[in-house]
C-alpha positions, 0 to 999 in steps of 0.5 A, a space after each residue: 542489480 540481479 535480474 529477477 527470476 521468473 518462476 511459473 507456478 504450473 502452466 504459463 498464464 501469459 500476459 494480461 492487464 496486471 503486467 505493468 503493475 508486475 513489471 513495476 514491482 520488480 524494478 522497484 525491488 531491484 532499485 530498494 534491494 540491488 543485491 537481493 535475488 528476485 523471484 517473480 512468481 507467475 502463476 494461473 488461475 483456476 476456477 476455484 483459486 485466485 492466482 495471487 493466492 496461488 503464488 503466496 501459497 507457493 512462497 509459504 510452502 517452499 520457504 523460497 524467499 525472505 520477503 513477499 510482496 503483493 500490490 493487489 487489493 480487495 477490500 475485506 467485505 468484498 473478499 468475504 469470510 472465507 478468503 479472509 480467513 485463509 489469508 489471516 492463516 496464510 500470512 501467520 504461517 509466513 510470520 511463523 516462517 521468518 517471512 515478512 509479507 508486505 501488502 499494498 494499502 491501496 489506491 482507492 483512498 478510505 473507500 476500499 471497496 469502491 473501484 478507483 479506476 472508475 468510480 467518481 465518488 465513493 458510494 460503499 462506505 469506509 473499507 480497507 484492503 483485506 489482503 493487507 489488513 491482518 495482524 501478520 503482514 505490513 501494510 504499505 502506503 505512501 505519502 507526499 510532501 505537505 508543502 504546497 505554497 509554502 516550500 520556501 516561506 515554510 523553511 522546507 527548501 533552499 531557493 538554490 542548491 548547495 554549492 558544496 557539489 551535492 546540489 542539496 536543496 532540501 533543509 530538513 524533514 518536510 511534513 507528510 500527508 497521504 497521497 491524494 489525486 482527488 478533490 479532496 486533497 485540499 480539503 480540511 476540517 474547516 473546508 469541506 467544500 472542495 469537491 462540491 464542483 471539482 474540475 473533471 480531473 479531480 472527479 475521482 477517488 485515487 488517493 493513498 488508502 488507510 482505515 480501521 479493520 472490520 475484522 481484526 483487533 488492534 495490535 499491541 504495538 499500536 497501543 497508546 499511539 493517537 494518529 494525527 488527526 484522529 480524536 482520542 475517543 476514536 482511538 480507543 477501540 478494538 480496530 487497528 490503524 492502517 497502514 502500518 508503513 509509509 513510504 515517503 513521497 511515492 505513489 506506488 507500492 514497492 516489492 515482490 517476492 525476493 531473498 537475500 
């Protein structure tokens, strides 16, 4: 695996609370693409510009990488009209240059405007990550295996590993659901009371994000697709379904700017 190359876009901002997320993304970039050249674009924010946006502009302006990824989010309403228009234009330019932009769907479930680090219940309605919802980027979400209590009886796993040296136990495709660490994880259409009196550890909104954009029309590649659990009547509107890509059994989104 190639060591990441730190690129200072302006003054060195030093360390802050985003260091752990950045480290994780860079490490997984190398794991997913071990032969790639990985650039970690490090920018210092200004009074008028967000460091995340400055780093993204650097990649596009310099056409420095084939793939760019950001694991941060702000809901569409929180960004406002100016920032939403800026990101839509920037990601469109990246696509025109052949740069694939992947952005994390989020960790606040369908409540994109609520703070998943503090909220015990959603209060700001349904929303999605505006950095990830444009037609010109790929929104990356995560799933968990949907096999709780049925690992063996459901035919998903063998009770013992294979004896051929591979130590395999999975028997085939395992059903998936969006990852969910909240009390709503076990809710079904016939049982919506799981969050009435949850244990303290489940009093949160931490879950894989998804939903519909309030800004953009549904892209043509989503036409005719009815996601599981979405009524056909609710799938005829103009809003695109989000996210557009899922990584199986992971609770973190991947990658940082890289080329190769």
